[in-house]
C-alpha positions in Angstrom: 69.8 -25.1 -21.8 67.6 -22.8 -23.5 65.8 -19.8 -23.0 61.7 -19.5 -22.8 60.5 -16.0 -22.1 58.1 -16.0 -19.1 55.0 -14.9 -21.5 55.3 -18.0 -23.2 55.5 -20.4 -20.4 51.8 -20.9 -19.6 51.0 -21.9 -22.9 54.1 -24.2 -23.2 54.3 -25.4 -19.8 53.4 -29.2 -20.8 55.8 -29.0 -23.7 58.6 -27.8 -21.1 58.1 -30.2 -18.3 58.2 -33.1 -21.2 61.6 -31.5 -22.1 62.7 -31.4 -18.4 61.5 -34.7 -17.9 64.1 -36.0 -21.1 66.8 -34.5 -18.9 66.9 -30.7 -20.3 67.5 -27.8 -18.4 65.3 -24.4 -19.2 65.9 -21.2 -17.9 62.7 -18.4 -17.7 63.4 -14.8 -18.8 61.6 -11.9 -18.3 62.8 -8.9 -20.3 65.6 -10.6 -21.6 67.1 -11.5 -17.8 66.9 -14.9 -16.3 64.1 -15.5 -13.7 64.4 -19.3 -12.8 65.9 -22.2 -14.0 63.9 -25.4 -14.6 66.1 -28.4 -14.1 65.5 -32.6 -14.0 65.1 -33.7 -10.6 68.1 -35.1 -9.4 67.2 -38.5 -7.9 65.2 -39.2 -11.1 68.4 -38.4 -13.4 70.7 -40.4 -10.9 68.3 -43.6 -11.0 68.4 -43.0 -15.3 71.8 -42.6 -14.9 72.2 -46.0 -12.6 70.0 -47.8 -15.1 72.3 -46.3 -18.2 75.5 -47.7 -16.3 74.1 -51.3 -15.3 72.9 -51.5 -18.7 76.6 -51.2 -20.1 78.0 -53.6 -17.3 75.3 -56.5 -19.1 76.5 -55.8 -22.7 80.1 -55.9 -21.4 79.6 -59.0 -19.9 77.8 -60.4 -23.0 80.5 -59.3 -25.3 83.7 -59.8 -23.1 86.5 -56.8 -23.1 87.7 -55.4 -26.0 91.5 -54.7 -26.9 92.6 -51.6 -27.1 94.2 -51.7 -30.5 90.7 -52.5 -31.7 88.9 -50.0 -30.1 91.4 -47.4 -31.7 91.2 -49.3 -35.0 87.7 -48.9 -35.1 87.8 -45.2 -34.1 90.4 -44.2 -36.5 90.2 -46.5 -39.2 93.9 -48.0 -39.1 
């Protein structure tokens, strides 16, 4: 999460909204103190998570199960 001074919000609103839409959270500050937090809509974010999970399930169907030894070997190069 990053902080943005309240004085910058008006000029950067579309940029802030784009960042929040991509899943980032933004905290608006006034005189260095947090005033408000802008976070992604929970339902939209859950829909994205659900789509990602379905994509992983489809990938697993196509590739099959990978043995633990193979995963560890790929990770650690053993």
